[in-house]
Backbone of each chain as ProteinMPNN parsed JSONL, in Angstrom:
{"seq_chain_A": "MMDEMDMEEGGVVKKFMFVNRKAPHGTIYALEGLEVVLISAAFDQDVSLAFCDDGVYELKKGQDTKGIGVKNFSPTYRALEGYDIEKLYVEKESLEARGLTEDDLLVDVQVLSSAELGALMDEQDVVISF", "coords_chain_A": {"N_chain_A": [[81.273, -79.599, -285.576], [80.971, -78.165, -287.937], [81.935, -75.714, -287.118], [84.673, -76.312, -286.737], [85.462, -76.794, -289.335], [85.102, -74.231, -290.426], [87.007, -72.865, -288.967], [89.383, -73.882, -289.939], [89.473, -72.64, -292.335], [90.185, -70.111, -291.693], [88.844, -68.946, -289.553], [85.748, -68.208, -287.783], [83.209, -66.242, -289.143], [81.362, -63.768, -287.72], [78.315, -61.908, -287.279], [78.517, -58.701, -286.239], [77.12, -56.015, -284.458], [77.561, -52.681, -283.702], [76.154, -50.518, -281.463], [75.493, -47.194, -281.38], [74.731, -44.684, -279.165], [75.203, -42.3, -277.923], [75.911, -38.784, -277.631], [78.722, -37.084, -279.118], [81.736, -35.982, -277.434], [80.576, -34.899, -274.96], [80.484, -37.084, -273.251], [82.584, -39.995, -272.87], [81.832, -42.133, -274.302], [81.24, -42.216, -277.151], [83.723, -41.876, -278.457], [85.156, -44.024, -277.407], [83.63, -46.153, -278.338], [84.07, -45.941, -281.063], [86.805, -46.516, -281.147], [86.776, -49.233, -280.467], [85.351, -50.28, -282.577], [87.201, -49.818, -284.673], [89.211, -51.545, -283.808], [87.888, -53.922, -284.071], [87.844, -54.211, -286.81], [90.198, -55.452, -287.447], [89.759, -58.08, -287.192], [88.397, -59.288, -289.248], [85.536, -59.523, -289.357], [81.945, -59.528, -289.825], [80.955, -56.524, -289.741], [78.646, -54.075, -288.537], [77.439, -50.732, -288.048], [75.268, -49.049, -285.923], [73.4, -46.096, -285.51], [71.633, -44.362, -283.216], [69.202, -42.428, -281.206], [70.966, -39.948, -279.271], [73.276, -40.683, -280.492], [73.264, -40.171, -283.193], [74.307, -37.665, -283.482], [77.006, -38.057, -283.48], [77.806, -38.252, -286.083], [77.491, -35.783, -287.183], [78.083, -33.192, -289.476], [80.733, -30.728, -289.657], [81.91, -30.433, -287.105], [83.799, -28.772, -284.696], [86.198, -28.775, -282.525], [88.118, -27.193, -281.372], [87.671, -25.112, -279.511], [86.944, -26.368, -277.127], [89.004, -27.975, -276.409], [89.358, -30.743, -276.896], [89.954, -33.858, -278.697], [88.917, -33.851, -282.113], [87.306, -36.335, -283.271], [85.607, -36.916, -285.298], [86.264, -36.977, -288.112], [87.284, -39.515, -288.425], [85.225, -41.278, -288.815], [84.846, -41.163, -291.497], [86.992, -42.606, -292.374], [86.435, -45.245, -291.98], [85.517, -46.729, -294.096], [87.849, -47.438, -295.403], [88.703, -49.479, -293.835], [87.108, -51.498, -294.508], [84.647, -51.285, -293.315], [81.556, -50.727, -293.934], [78.918, -50.724, -293.47], [76.717, -48.66, -292.352], [74.224, -47.582, -290.342], [71.456, -45.453, -289.733], [69.037, -44.299, -287.523], [65.939, -43.126, -288.58], [63.895, -41.844, -287.086], [65.324, -40.815, -284.873], [66.971, -38.919, -286.152], [65.017, -37.133, -287.07], [63.843, -36.185, -284.703], [65.772, -34.538, -283.795], [65.969, -32.517, -285.598], [67.541, -33.031, -287.784], [68.878, -34.052, -291.014], [69.759, -36.499, -293.545], [71.601, -35.128, -295.096], [72.993, -33.66, -293.262], [74.951, -35.264, -292.291], [78.281, -36.645, -292.087], [79.165, -38.842, -293.431], [78.297, -41.408, -295.834], [75.304, -43.016, -295.301], [72.829, -45.528, -294.431], [69.565, -44.8, -294.038], [67.252, -45.889, -291.695], [64.041, -47.042, -290.632], [62.719, -47.23, -287.235], [61.695, -49.806, -286.848], [62.874, -51.225, -288.937], [65.563, -51.009, -288.216], [65.488, -52.368, -285.794], [64.853, -54.928, -286.704], [67.159, -55.554, -288.098], [69.001, -55.547, -286.035], [68.171, -57.765, -284.664], [69.052, -59.778, -286.35], [71.694, -60.136, -285.878], [74.724, -61.759, -284.626], [76.201, -60.857, -282.495], [75.686, -58.09, -280.369], [76.873, -54.972, -279.541], [76.958, -52.357, -277.261], [77.229, -48.824, -277.069]], "CA_chain_A": [[82.012, -79.982, -286.751], [80.916, -77.046, -288.841], [82.88, -74.708, -286.634], [86.036, -76.745, -287.007], [85.722, -76.569, -290.794], [85.277, -72.774, -290.611], [88.262, -72.451, -288.364], [90.492, -74.25, -290.881], [89.46, -71.647, -293.438], [90.62, -68.8, -291.251], [88.058, -68.403, -288.453], [84.323, -68.067, -287.987], [82.783, -64.834, -289.311], [80.083, -63.484, -287.054], [77.716, -60.592, -287.534], [78.637, -57.827, -285.063], [76.568, -54.672, -284.578], [77.869, -51.717, -282.637], [75.043, -49.588, -281.37], [76.002, -45.897, -280.827], [73.569, -43.941, -278.693], [75.615, -41.143, -277.111], [76.479, -37.663, -278.372], [80.19, -36.967, -278.976], [82.371, -34.962, -276.603], [80.017, -34.724, -273.63], [80.934, -38.263, -272.518], [83.681, -40.677, -273.61], [81.248, -43.313, -274.967], [81.27, -42.189, -278.598], [85.088, -42.098, -278.86], [85.535, -45.395, -276.994], [82.928, -47.016, -279.24], [84.747, -45.856, -282.352], [88.06, -47.241, -281.004], [86.493, -50.65, -280.486], [84.97, -50.569, -283.972], [88.46, -49.889, -285.417], [89.891, -52.78, -283.379], [87.121, -55.062, -284.626], [88.163, -54.323, -288.218], [91.362, -56.27, -287.567], [89.405, -59.507, -287.039], [87.682, -59.708, -290.445], [84.181, -59.908, -289.009], [80.868, -58.799, -290.552], [80.649, -55.423, -288.763], [77.798, -52.944, -288.917], [77.288, -49.687, -287.018], [73.932, -48.4, -285.83], [73.403, -44.789, -284.801], [70.295, -43.944, -282.845], [69.194, -41.474, -280.116], [71.957, -38.935, -279.456], [74.39, -41.236, -281.268], [73.271, -39.57, -284.569], [75.146, -36.455, -283.458], [78.399, -38.412, -283.732], [78.058, -38.141, -287.51], [77.145, -34.434, -287.61], [79.107, -32.439, -290.191], [81.146, -29.403, -289.192], [82.312, -30.375, -285.695], [85.033, -27.994, -284.49], [86.417, -28.905, -281.07], [89.245, -26.362, -280.835], [87.252, -24.32, -278.388], [86.772, -27.135, -275.876], [90.283, -28.625, -276.125], [89.379, -32.192, -276.991], [90.172, -34.288, -280.082], [87.794, -33.981, -283.011], [87.478, -37.664, -283.881], [84.571, -37.167, -286.299], [86.756, -37.38, -289.458], [87.62, -40.966, -288.406], [84.083, -42.08, -289.346], [85.038, -41.227, -292.952], [88.04, -43.561, -292.654], [85.93, -46.594, -291.746], [85.394, -47.402, -295.387], [89.164, -47.983, -295.685], [88.81, -50.678, -293.018], [86.012, -52.348, -294.976], [83.437, -51.141, -292.493], [80.742, -49.92, -294.831], [77.494, -50.805, -293.135], [76.397, -47.671, -291.327], [72.74, -47.422, -290.328], [71.0, -44.369, -288.865], [67.542, -44.369, -287.309], [65.221, -41.971, -289.114], [63.162, -41.172, -286.013], [66.291, -40.063, -284.106], [67.369, -37.748, -286.899], [63.931, -36.176, -287.133], [63.619, -35.55, -283.41], [66.86, -33.583, -283.594], [65.996, -31.535, -286.688], [68.639, -33.35, -288.705], [68.589, -34.913, -292.187], [70.867, -37.241, -294.049], [72.519, -34.159, -295.587], [73.771, -33.136, -292.152], [75.89, -36.27, -291.82], [79.557, -36.561, -292.768], [79.451, -40.061, -294.178], [77.119, -42.044, -296.468], [74.656, -43.995, -294.385], [71.555, -45.983, -294.827], [68.621, -44.361, -293.024], [66.274, -46.953, -291.511], [63.011, -46.793, -289.611], [62.972, -47.959, -285.981], [61.349, -51.212, -287.054], [63.952, -51.808, -289.781], [66.786, -51.118, -287.426], [65.264, -53.454, -284.859], [64.935, -56.231, -287.402], [68.585, -55.776, -288.434], [69.65, -55.863, -284.777], [67.751, -59.105, -284.361], [69.747, -60.716, -287.237], [73.118, -60.165, -285.498], [75.216, -62.744, -283.65], [76.647, -60.139, -281.325], [75.333, -56.663, -280.379], [77.662, -54.289, -278.528], [76.319, -51.064, -277.111], [77.97, -47.69, -276.488]], "C_chain_A": [[82.109, -78.819, -287.755], [81.916, -75.96, -288.417], [84.338, -75.043, -286.901], [86.42, -76.474, -288.46], [85.963, -75.094, -291.037], [86.614, -72.325, -290.103], [89.446, -72.737, -289.291], [90.596, -73.239, -292.023], [89.747, -70.242, -292.957], [89.657, -68.148, -290.217], [86.613, -68.238, -288.824], [84.02, -66.552, -288.157], [81.411, -64.659, -288.67], [79.602, -62.061, -287.433], [77.75, -59.788, -286.239], [77.96, -56.521, -285.408], [76.976, -53.857, -283.381], [76.816, -50.642, -282.61], [75.535, -48.317, -280.628], [74.808, -45.015, -280.446], [73.911, -42.646, -277.929], [76.181, -40.014, -278.028], [78.001, -37.616, -278.131], [80.572, -35.887, -277.977], [81.85, -34.798, -275.16], [80.396, -35.856, -272.687], [81.953, -38.991, -273.423], [83.119, -41.824, -274.438], [81.476, -43.331, -276.487], [82.711, -42.487, -279.111], [85.52, -43.537, -278.558], [84.889, -46.374, -277.957], [83.634, -47.085, -280.604], [86.069, -46.616, -282.285], [87.833, -48.752, -281.126], [86.09, -51.119, -281.888], [86.225, -50.721, -284.823], [89.235, -51.145, -285.094], [89.205, -53.987, -284.099], [87.465, -55.277, -286.111], [89.33, -55.262, -288.471], [91.011, -57.771, -287.579], [88.526, -60.043, -288.181], [86.314, -60.279, -290.119], [83.216, -59.084, -289.862], [80.354, -57.714, -289.614], [79.644, -54.413, -289.344], [77.669, -51.984, -287.72], [75.896, -49.168, -287.087], [74.064, -47.131, -285.034], [71.952, -44.46, -284.495], [70.358, -43.029, -281.597], [70.287, -40.405, -280.361], [73.209, -39.376, -280.261], [74.454, -40.637, -282.697], [74.157, -38.321, -284.619], [76.628, -36.776, -283.71], [78.801, -38.187, -285.195], [77.772, -36.74, -288.068], [78.338, -33.772, -288.307], [79.525, -31.199, -289.388], [81.547, -29.347, -287.712], [83.699, -29.692, -285.582], [85.326, -27.928, -282.971], [87.55, -28.063, -280.512], [88.913, -25.619, -279.548], [87.094, -25.07, -277.084], [87.986, -28.035, -275.573], [90.236, -30.133, -276.065], [89.559, -32.561, -278.475], [88.868, -34.346, -280.86], [87.963, -35.289, -283.744], [86.451, -37.901, -284.996], [85.105, -37.517, -287.703], [87.056, -38.872, -289.558], [86.479, -41.769, -288.974], [84.229, -42.185, -290.908], [86.102, -42.246, -293.341], [87.583, -45.021, -292.545], [85.868, -47.405, -293.005], [86.741, -48.078, -295.737], [89.473, -49.25, -294.891], [87.732, -51.694, -293.408], [84.806, -52.354, -294.012], [82.523, -50.161, -293.229], [79.249, -49.933, -294.511], [77.187, -49.893, -291.986], [74.922, -47.387, -291.439], [72.337, -46.31, -289.317], [69.488, -44.42, -288.718], [66.918, -43.046, -287.693], [64.577, -41.149, -287.988], [64.121, -40.318, -285.155], [66.753, -38.795, -284.787], [66.277, -36.682, -286.826], [63.707, -35.442, -285.811], [64.646, -34.452, -283.113], [66.95, -32.522, -284.705], [67.089, -31.792, -287.686], [68.096, -34.136, -289.913], [69.877, -35.597, -292.591], [71.999, -36.317, -294.558], [73.432, -33.56, -294.521], [74.912, -34.071, -291.744], [77.143, -36.326, -292.702], [79.96, -37.835, -293.488], [78.134, -40.556, -294.831], [76.574, -43.102, -295.54], [73.379, -44.494, -295.018], [70.583, -45.58, -293.688], [67.503, -45.41, -292.956], [65.237, -46.492, -290.506], [63.375, -47.587, -288.329], [62.774, -49.456, -286.151], [62.426, -51.92, -287.894], [65.198, -52.022, -289.024], [66.685, -52.275, -286.394], [65.369, -54.829, -285.463], [66.379, -56.603, -287.678], [69.363, -56.204, -287.142], [69.376, -57.329, -284.399], [68.529, -60.187, -285.15], [71.177, -60.937, -286.77], [73.448, -61.38, -284.587], [75.603, -62.074, -282.377], [76.246, -58.653, -281.435], [76.094, -56.03, -279.226], [77.216, -52.862, -278.481], [77.282, -50.03, -276.471], [77.062, -46.511, -276.322]], "O_chain_A": [[83.164, -78.539, -288.325], [82.629, -75.382, -289.237], [85.136, -74.172, -287.246], [87.515, -76.006, -288.771], [86.894, -74.72, -291.751], [87.284, -71.501, -290.727], [90.377, -71.939, -289.406], [91.666, -73.022, -292.591], [89.58, -69.28, -293.707], [89.673, -66.929, -290.044], [86.264, -68.14, -290.0], [84.519, -65.716, -287.404], [80.441, -65.32, -289.038], [80.37, -61.187, -287.834], [77.095, -60.146, -285.261], [78.169, -55.966, -286.486], [76.785, -54.245, -282.229], [76.601, -49.937, -283.596], [75.923, -48.353, -279.46], [73.989, -44.653, -281.29], [73.032, -41.991, -277.369], [76.828, -40.277, -279.042], [78.493, -38.049, -277.089], [79.788, -34.975, -277.715], [82.643, -34.579, -274.244], [80.605, -35.643, -271.493], [82.142, -38.629, -274.585], [83.858, -42.437, -275.208], [81.863, -44.361, -277.04], [82.891, -43.243, -280.065], [86.177, -44.179, -279.378], [85.533, -47.342, -278.362], [83.766, -48.153, -281.201], [86.435, -47.292, -283.246], [88.59, -49.455, -281.795], [86.448, -52.215, -282.318], [86.315, -51.657, -285.618], [89.846, -51.751, -285.975], [89.849, -54.893, -284.628], [87.385, -56.4, -286.609], [89.46, -55.813, -289.564], [91.839, -58.614, -287.924], [87.976, -61.139, -288.076], [85.971, -61.38, -290.548], [83.59, -58.11, -290.514], [79.453, -57.94, -288.806], [79.778, -53.964, -290.483], [77.776, -52.38, -286.559], [75.382, -48.874, -288.166], [74.751, -47.087, -284.014], [71.139, -44.298, -285.405], [71.423, -42.867, -281.0], [70.514, -40.0, -281.501], [74.054, -38.566, -280.642], [75.514, -40.595, -283.323], [74.689, -37.969, -285.672], [77.405, -35.903, -284.098], [79.971, -37.962, -285.505], [77.806, -36.536, -289.282], [79.457, -33.791, -287.795], [78.77, -30.694, -288.557], [81.514, -28.265, -287.127], [84.632, -30.032, -286.31], [84.751, -27.11, -282.253], [87.91, -28.184, -279.341], [89.731, -25.507, -278.634], [87.108, -24.45, -276.021], [87.981, -28.771, -274.586], [90.968, -30.752, -275.293], [89.358, -31.743, -279.372], [87.848, -34.817, -280.358], [88.687, -35.354, -284.738], [86.429, -38.983, -285.583], [84.459, -38.283, -288.418], [87.079, -39.43, -290.656], [86.702, -42.83, -289.557], [83.794, -43.159, -291.523], [86.134, -42.707, -294.482], [88.294, -45.926, -292.983], [86.129, -48.608, -293.004], [86.754, -49.171, -296.305], [90.388, -49.999, -295.23], [87.493, -52.653, -292.674], [84.06, -53.331, -293.934], [82.695, -48.944, -293.157], [78.44, -49.272, -295.161], [77.351, -50.247, -290.818], [74.426, -46.999, -292.497], [72.839, -46.267, -288.194], [68.762, -44.569, -289.701], [67.309, -41.987, -287.202], [64.699, -39.925, -287.947], [63.76, -39.211, -284.754], [66.916, -37.749, -284.16], [66.543, -35.51, -286.563], [63.421, -34.245, -285.792], [64.414, -33.564, -282.293], [67.891, -31.73, -284.741], [67.529, -30.87, -288.372], [67.044, -34.773, -289.857], [70.947, -35.314, -292.053], [73.178, -36.658, -294.472], [74.498, -33.025, -294.826], [75.753, -33.693, -290.929], [77.075, -36.086, -293.907], [81.025, -37.877, -294.104], [77.034, -40.172, -294.431], [77.302, -43.972, -295.061], [72.907, -43.95, -296.016], [70.765, -45.973, -292.535], [66.896, -45.775, -293.963], [65.513, -45.66, -289.641], [64.22, -48.482, -288.352], [63.567, -50.265, -285.67], [62.827, -53.047, -287.603], [65.844, -53.063, -289.141], [67.633, -53.027, -286.165], [65.885, -55.767, -284.855], [66.792, -57.753, -287.53], [70.232, -57.076, -287.17], [70.25, -58.025, -283.882], [68.656, -61.329, -284.709], [71.821, -61.872, -287.244], [72.587, -61.928, -283.899], [75.384, -62.612, -281.292], [76.447, -58.034, -282.481], [75.989, -56.474, -278.082], [77.1, -52.206, -279.516], [78.009, -50.307, -275.517], [77.494, -45.459, -275.85]]}, "seq_chain_B": "MLHIINKSPFENSTLDSCLRIAKSGGAVLLIEDAVFAATKGSAAESKIKQAMAGMKVYALQPDLAARGVADRVIDGVTLVDYAGFVDLVAENPKLQSWL", "coords_chain_B": {"N_chain_B": [[69.103, -15.395, -260.505], [71.178, -18.083, -261.578], [70.832, -20.857, -263.681], [72.366, -23.846, -264.533], [72.697, -26.16, -267.17], [73.816, -29.321, -268.225], [73.271, -31.648, -269.595], [72.107, -33.692, -272.319], [68.972, -32.904, -273.773], [67.541, -34.951, -274.762], [68.217, -37.3, -273.536], [67.96, -37.119, -270.899], [66.266, -35.776, -268.103], [66.865, -33.269, -267.038], [66.647, -30.711, -268.183], [63.881, -30.359, -268.373], [63.209, -30.562, -265.611], [64.585, -28.326, -264.588], [63.321, -26.214, -266.025], [60.775, -26.454, -265.104], [60.92, -25.869, -262.435], [62.555, -23.59, -261.99], [62.498, -20.135, -261.116], [60.851, -17.474, -262.797], [62.559, -14.8, -264.5], [65.127, -15.33, -264.0], [68.233, -16.82, -265.202], [69.194, -19.173, -267.703], [71.76, -21.341, -268.498], [73.083, -23.187, -271.085], [75.232, -25.853, -271.427], [77.901, -28.095, -272.581], [76.53, -31.265, -273.469], [73.99, -30.284, -273.307], [73.631, -28.162, -275.017], [72.412, -28.984, -277.331], [69.725, -28.595, -276.966], [69.337, -26.036, -277.68], [69.101, -25.873, -280.368], [67.678, -25.286, -283.57], [64.695, -26.819, -284.942], [64.726, -29.061, -283.453], [63.253, -31.415, -281.103], [63.316, -30.191, -278.698], [63.063, -27.52, -279.092], [60.661, -26.077, -278.774], [60.339, -26.058, -276.019], [62.443, -24.484, -275.171], [61.862, -22.09, -276.424], [59.525, -21.42, -275.07], [60.544, -21.169, -272.494], [62.048, -18.888, -272.842], [60.278, -16.828, -272.682], [60.064, -16.085, -270.093], [62.627, -16.195, -269.015], [66.142, -15.572, -269.387], [68.007, -17.053, -271.859], [71.019, -18.717, -272.309], [73.793, -20.067, -274.28], [76.725, -22.071, -274.471], [79.127, -21.179, -276.649], [81.582, -22.502, -277.621], [80.924, -25.211, -277.082], [78.731, -25.623, -278.745], [79.999, -25.312, -281.245], [81.825, -27.426, -281.205], [80.135, -29.557, -281.501], [79.166, -29.255, -283.963], [76.877, -27.687, -284.395], [76.66, -24.93, -284.233], [75.678, -23.232, -286.157], [72.892, -23.365, -286.175], [71.393, -22.18, -284.127], [68.67, -21.402, -282.013], [66.738, -18.492, -282.555], [67.136, -15.737, -280.412], [68.396, -16.999, -278.339], [71.191, -16.412, -276.374], [74.617, -16.367, -277.172], [77.517, -17.338, -275.44], [81.025, -17.09, -274.582], [83.832, -18.676, -272.871], [84.691, -16.669, -271.133], [82.363, -15.167, -270.952], [80.752, -17.017, -269.621], [82.024, -17.074, -267.136], [81.458, -14.433, -266.387], [78.642, -14.59, -266.138], [78.397, -16.296, -263.957], [79.629, -14.775, -261.998], [77.967, -12.554, -261.919], [75.574, -13.517, -260.966], [74.31, -14.077, -257.831], [73.336, -16.467, -256.885], [73.438, -19.933, -257.778], [72.439, -22.765, -259.593], [73.374, -25.979, -260.445], [72.159, -28.295, -262.633], [72.801, -31.24, -262.394]], "CA_chain_B": [[69.685, -16.71, -260.259], [71.64, -18.746, -262.812], [70.677, -22.311, -263.746], [73.258, -24.438, -265.547], [72.322, -27.509, -267.589], [74.895, -29.906, -269.055], [72.894, -32.969, -270.16], [71.247, -33.652, -273.508], [67.514, -32.932, -273.423], [66.928, -36.181, -275.299], [68.67, -38.45, -272.783], [67.947, -36.788, -269.467], [65.166, -34.834, -267.86], [67.29, -32.112, -266.264], [66.119, -29.488, -268.789], [62.456, -30.279, -267.942], [63.204, -30.262, -264.202], [64.997, -26.939, -264.423], [62.341, -25.266, -266.524], [59.548, -26.611, -264.273], [61.159, -25.351, -261.089], [63.25, -22.266, -262.0], [61.595, -18.957, -261.034], [61.081, -16.629, -263.976], [63.42, -13.608, -264.184], [66.491, -15.809, -263.883], [68.949, -17.136, -266.42], [69.552, -20.568, -267.923], [72.926, -21.499, -269.351], [73.211, -24.535, -271.625], [76.65, -26.201, -271.737], [78.148, -29.51, -272.925], [75.492, -31.848, -274.332], [72.681, -29.518, -273.198], [73.521, -27.203, -276.098], [71.514, -29.493, -278.354], [68.4, -28.033, -276.686], [69.253, -24.663, -278.247], [69.137, -25.953, -281.829], [66.413, -25.224, -284.366], [64.149, -28.002, -285.549], [64.768, -30.219, -282.544], [62.072, -31.596, -280.295], [63.421, -29.368, -277.521], [62.961, -26.15, -279.472], [59.49, -25.425, -278.199], [60.601, -25.856, -274.568], [63.403, -23.359, -275.036], [61.109, -20.881, -276.819], [58.609, -21.163, -273.964], [61.37, -20.698, -271.417], [62.563, -17.538, -273.122], [59.258, -15.87, -272.35], [60.297, -15.599, -268.708], [64.023, -16.245, -268.606], [67.17, -15.318, -270.411], [68.678, -18.361, -272.167], [72.378, -18.612, -272.945], [74.426, -21.325, -274.657], [78.154, -21.895, -274.574], [79.482, -21.289, -278.099], [82.534, -23.562, -277.984], [80.253, -26.501, -277.034], [77.929, -25.722, -279.989], [80.923, -25.494, -282.394], [82.406, -28.755, -281.106], [79.122, -30.526, -281.91], [78.732, -28.93, -285.351], [75.506, -27.114, -284.434], [76.697, -23.48, -283.932], [74.957, -22.441, -287.2], [71.478, -23.552, -286.104], [70.894, -21.829, -282.81], [67.344, -20.803, -281.993], [66.79, -17.019, -282.393], [66.826, -15.283, -279.054], [69.362, -17.608, -277.408], [72.431, -15.597, -276.39], [75.805, -17.214, -277.112], [78.626, -16.822, -274.617], [82.278, -17.856, -274.585], [84.188, -19.025, -271.483], [84.719, -15.425, -270.323], [80.979, -14.843, -270.671], [80.353, -18.021, -268.668], [82.507, -16.575, -265.838], [80.679, -13.221, -266.083], [77.308, -14.992, -265.681], [78.537, -16.852, -262.636], [79.972, -13.656, -261.151], [76.82, -11.618, -261.819], [74.441, -14.167, -260.264], [74.734, -14.496, -256.468], [72.949, -17.869, -256.641], [73.621, -20.762, -258.972], [72.054, -24.196, -259.442], [73.773, -26.866, -261.541], [71.223, -29.424, -262.724], [73.641, -32.343, -262.812]], "C_chain_B": [[70.034, -17.378, -261.563], [71.43, -20.274, -262.654], [71.53, -22.862, -264.86], [72.82, -25.868, -265.836], [73.406, -28.056, -268.478], [74.549, -31.245, -269.715], [72.011, -32.764, -271.381], [69.8, -33.731, -273.123], [66.831, -34.216, -273.907], [67.271, -37.426, -274.471], [68.391, -38.305, -271.297], [66.872, -35.774, -269.255], [65.548, -33.581, -267.107], [66.791, -30.793, -266.839], [64.699, -29.273, -268.303], [62.385, -29.913, -266.478], [63.534, -28.793, -263.93], [63.889, -25.99, -264.821], [61.025, -25.338, -265.724], [59.722, -25.813, -262.953], [61.717, -23.913, -261.049], [62.231, -21.114, -262.014], [61.896, -18.046, -262.224], [61.844, -15.362, -263.518], [64.857, -14.026, -264.111], [67.102, -16.114, -265.272], [69.25, -18.608, -266.477], [70.704, -20.629, -268.901], [73.068, -22.962, -269.775], [74.676, -24.787, -272.004], [76.759, -27.691, -272.093], [77.0, -30.028, -273.761], [74.097, -31.147, -274.253], [72.521, -28.523, -274.316], [72.599, -27.678, -277.226], [70.07, -28.955, -278.184], [68.219, -26.671, -277.386], [69.268, -24.705, -279.754], [67.778, -25.991, -282.478], [65.986, -26.582, -284.871], [64.188, -29.215, -284.638], [63.506, -30.289, -281.705], [62.136, -30.733, -279.026], [63.175, -27.879, -277.79], [61.788, -25.436, -278.813], [59.63, -25.159, -276.683], [61.45, -24.624, -274.325], [62.658, -22.035, -275.33], [60.163, -20.472, -275.674], [59.379, -20.594, -272.775], [61.798, -19.247, -271.567], [61.536, -16.446, -272.835], [59.515, -15.288, -270.965], [61.725, -15.528, -268.252], [64.937, -15.955, -269.747], [67.872, -16.662, -270.625], [69.979, -18.126, -272.866], [72.86, -20.005, -273.311], [75.898, -21.091, -274.86], [78.62, -22.194, -276.006], [80.498, -22.354, -278.411], [81.91, -24.984, -277.934], [79.359, -26.732, -278.259], [78.825, -26.004, -281.13], [81.466, -26.93, -282.364], [81.423, -29.819, -281.635], [78.591, -30.238, -283.308], [77.361, -28.305, -285.445], [75.503, -25.576, -284.17], [75.93, -22.649, -284.961], [73.427, -22.663, -287.162], [70.898, -23.288, -284.736], [69.528, -21.083, -282.901], [67.481, -19.283, -281.774], [66.393, -16.649, -281.0], [67.726, -15.914, -277.983], [70.669, -16.808, -277.527], [73.664, -16.52, -276.271], [76.838, -16.514, -276.249], [79.866, -17.696, -274.788], [82.631, -18.101, -273.13], [84.217, -17.798, -270.576], [83.272, -14.974, -269.98], [80.357, -15.777, -269.643], [80.762, -17.49, -267.249], [81.722, -15.325, -265.422], [79.295, -13.602, -265.516], [77.374, -15.519, -264.236], [78.774, -15.751, -261.618], [78.788, -12.734, -260.91], [75.698, -12.174, -260.99], [74.883, -14.664, -258.893], [74.342, -15.962, -256.171], [73.044, -18.654, -257.924], [73.18, -22.179, -258.63], [72.526, -24.937, -260.664], [72.88, -28.083, -261.542], [71.963, -30.641, -263.252], [72.886, -33.647, -263.064]], "O_chain_B": [[69.297, -17.27, -262.544], [71.799, -20.874, -261.644], [71.441, -22.41, -266.001], [72.602, -26.674, -264.932], [73.879, -27.368, -269.382], [75.407, -31.894, -270.314], [71.265, -31.789, -271.468], [69.42, -34.52, -272.257], [65.705, -34.525, -273.518], [66.684, -38.488, -274.678], [68.563, -39.25, -270.528], [66.589, -34.977, -270.15], [64.676, -32.887, -266.583], [66.534, -29.851, -266.088], [64.334, -28.177, -267.877], [61.593, -29.048, -266.104], [62.859, -28.117, -263.153], [63.544, -25.074, -264.073], [60.263, -24.371, -265.689], [58.788, -25.186, -262.453], [61.371, -23.132, -260.163], [61.268, -21.104, -262.781], [63.052, -17.871, -262.608], [61.784, -14.936, -262.364], [65.744, -13.174, -264.153], [66.58, -15.733, -266.319], [69.528, -19.237, -265.456], [70.648, -20.054, -269.988], [73.16, -23.857, -268.936], [75.273, -24.045, -272.785], [75.803, -28.447, -271.917], [76.53, -29.336, -274.664], [73.193, -31.416, -275.044], [71.407, -28.063, -274.569], [72.071, -26.865, -277.985], [69.308, -28.88, -279.148], [67.099, -26.229, -277.642], [69.434, -23.66, -280.384], [66.852, -26.643, -281.997], [66.832, -27.414, -285.197], [63.727, -30.29, -285.02], [62.768, -29.308, -281.613], [61.122, -30.56, -278.35], [63.089, -27.076, -276.861], [61.929, -24.305, -278.347], [59.111, -24.176, -276.156], [61.21, -23.84, -273.407], [62.793, -21.037, -274.622], [60.038, -19.286, -275.366], [58.923, -19.653, -272.126], [61.899, -18.492, -270.6], [61.888, -15.269, -272.754], [59.212, -14.122, -270.708], [62.035, -14.896, -267.242], [64.571, -16.071, -270.916], [68.277, -17.318, -269.666], [70.048, -17.432, -273.88], [72.411, -21.0, -272.742], [76.299, -20.041, -275.362], [78.512, -23.321, -276.49], [80.318, -23.076, -279.391], [82.341, -25.862, -278.682], [79.233, -27.852, -278.753], [78.495, -26.857, -281.955], [81.553, -27.574, -283.409], [81.842, -30.853, -282.154], [77.671, -30.907, -283.778], [76.73, -28.387, -286.499], [74.444, -25.002, -283.913], [75.569, -21.504, -284.691], [72.732, -22.18, -288.056], [70.05, -24.028, -284.237], [69.317, -20.247, -283.779], [68.244, -18.844, -280.914], [65.424, -17.181, -280.458], [67.804, -15.418, -276.859], [71.175, -16.566, -278.623], [73.732, -17.352, -275.367], [77.018, -15.297, -276.306], [79.769, -18.884, -275.099], [81.843, -17.783, -272.24], [83.826, -17.863, -269.41], [83.001, -14.478, -268.886], [79.505, -15.347, -268.865], [79.955, -17.469, -266.32], [81.364, -15.172, -264.254], [78.836, -13.011, -264.538], [76.51, -15.217, -263.413], [78.213, -15.769, -260.523], [78.627, -12.196, -259.814], [74.944, -11.421, -260.373], [75.723, -15.558, -258.791], [74.944, -16.609, -255.313], [72.776, -18.143, -259.011], [73.484, -22.718, -257.566], [72.152, -24.6, -261.788], [72.84, -28.827, -260.563], [71.786, -31.034, -264.405], [73.495, -34.654, -263.424]]}, "name": "protein", "num_of_chains": 2, "seq": "MMDEMDMEEGGVVKKFMFVNRKAPHGTIYALEGLEVVLISAAFDQDVSLAFCDDGVYELKKGQDTKGIGVKNFSPTYRALEGYDIEKLYVEKESLEARGLTEDDLLVDVQVLSSAELGALMDEQDVVISFMLHIINKSPFENSTLDSCLRIAKSGGAVLLIEDAVFAATKGSAAESKIKQAMAGMKVYALQPDLAARGVADRVIDGVTLVDYAGFVDLVAENPKLQSWL"}
């Protein structure tokens, strides 16, 4: 019954988390994940993005892909705000293992501990991994 | 002998396998996501520094630039471009790609 009521008001809003764990450029995962996040923006859902393991490299400032002949999609992360995707979480432990800090990242993020990120993941309705 | 590594040291054990097995006196070339191993402050830095005691370590500059880490390469790692990559392959009669 509750679902039907929500549907009348324009659909059920679920909490979606996209978990990004791969470095950009070496594999297609990071770019494909970003494409799906942009698609999800069209559905007015509660979207958050988590970056852990090599996924933190997706947000590294100063990427210049001219030399390897692939698209530099990193500026697109800065456009997410325009799609009302503003919940970006980065795992502190992953940054530290790679010698990175929040200042190395090209967007504003919330840095969380592993435990905090895990708790947030647990609150979601849907978790999608790239 | 030239050893080529293309996987991130954080996601894959090919760097460890290579450095465990490769005979000293040879060369290691880091390409694609393996270039993260050549960056300062990372958990892989000590492995690369240790490897440099017995081997020459190279990293492909366009792959470092693409990932935004060309400005934080560990001292002693030699950067090469694609022409340098070809030279390394041509100079070394034997080559192992740690895929």
